[in-house]
N, C-alpha and C positions, 0 to 999 in steps of 0.2 A: 425797806421794802415798800416800793409804790403802791401795790396793791393795798397794802395794809393801811397806807397813809389815806388812799382815797376811801377805803372803809371807815377809817376813822372819823374822818370828815363828814361822810355822808351819815353815818350812824348818830353822829352827834346832830347835824342838821334835822335828821328824821325826829330824833328825842325831842328838840325844841318845837317841831310840829306838832308832835303829840301832846305836849304839854298844853300848848294853846287849844287844842282839840278838846282836850280834857276840860279846860276852864269855860268852853263853849257847852260842852255837855253837861257840866254841873248847873248851869243857868238854866238849862231844860230839866233840872232835877232828876238827871239820869246818873246815878252814883255808884251802881254795883259794876256794870260793864264798863263804865268810863275810868273807874279805879284799876280795873283788870288790864284795860288798853294802856293807861298810865304806866302801870307797874312793868308790864311785858315789853311795852314800847321804849321805855327809857333804858331797860335792862340790855337791851342790845349793845347800845353804846359803851355802857358800862362794862360788860364783858370784854368788847374788843379792846377797851383800855386795860383791863386786867391781863388780857392775853398779851399785850404789848410787853409786859415785865414778867412773863411767865418764868417759872423755875426751871423749865426744860422744854424741849419741843413737844414732850407729851402734853405737859400742861398747858402750853399755847393752843394745842389742838382742841384739848379738852375745853377750854374756854370758848374757842370759837365754835365748837359743837352746840355747847350750851348757847351761845348767841344765835345759832339758828334754829334752835327749838324755840326760843324766846319770839324770834321773827315770825316764825310759823303760828305760834299762838296770838302774836298780834294781827296776823293777817285775818285769822278766824274772829278775832274780837271785832275786827272792822267790818267783816261781812255780817255778823250778827247786828250791829249797830246800824248797817245800811238796810238790811232786810227788816228790821224792825222801826224802821223811819226815825231814829234818833239822828242819823248822820246823814246829810243830802248827799245827792248822788255825785255833786261836784268835788265835795270834799271827800268822799269815799274815793272816788278815782284817783285824786291826787295821792292821798296818803297810800292807796293800795298800789299804785305804780311804783312809789318809793320803796315801800315795803318789799314788793316783789324783785326790785332791784338790788335791795340789800341781801334777800334771800339767794340771788344768783351769784353774788360777790362772796357770800359766805360759803355757799356749797363749793366754789372754785377754790377759795382758799382753804378750806377743810381738806379737800381732795389734793391740793398741791402739797400740803403740810404733811398728808399721810403718806405720801409716795417719797418724800425725802426721808433719808435715812437719819435716825436719831443718834448721835454720837454720845456716849456717857463717859464722862471723865471719872476715871476711877482712883484718884488722887487722894 
């Protein structure tokens, strides 16, 4: 699926940027929010990868839904880091734009997979 390939690539690239952001925040001695950002920001790509080999359509949809929740949490962490002056405006804008793009793709993917019928093999 083309959309999932784009999602896979973009979520991985976003994870890399989140890791670099975490490293910069750690230099500023900010560990609590930055670790939460690291966890949720990298979980998005990991869940997309898990969904790729979901055991069923429902499992696929579930993994993407959880990835969407992690993306929303990441967006929240980014806002907190910006508003508490740990994250510069330019870095925030870059990551926030990418995060919101992932959210849009995930919403569309979850909606598309929800509207498709799941055929269960009863063999």
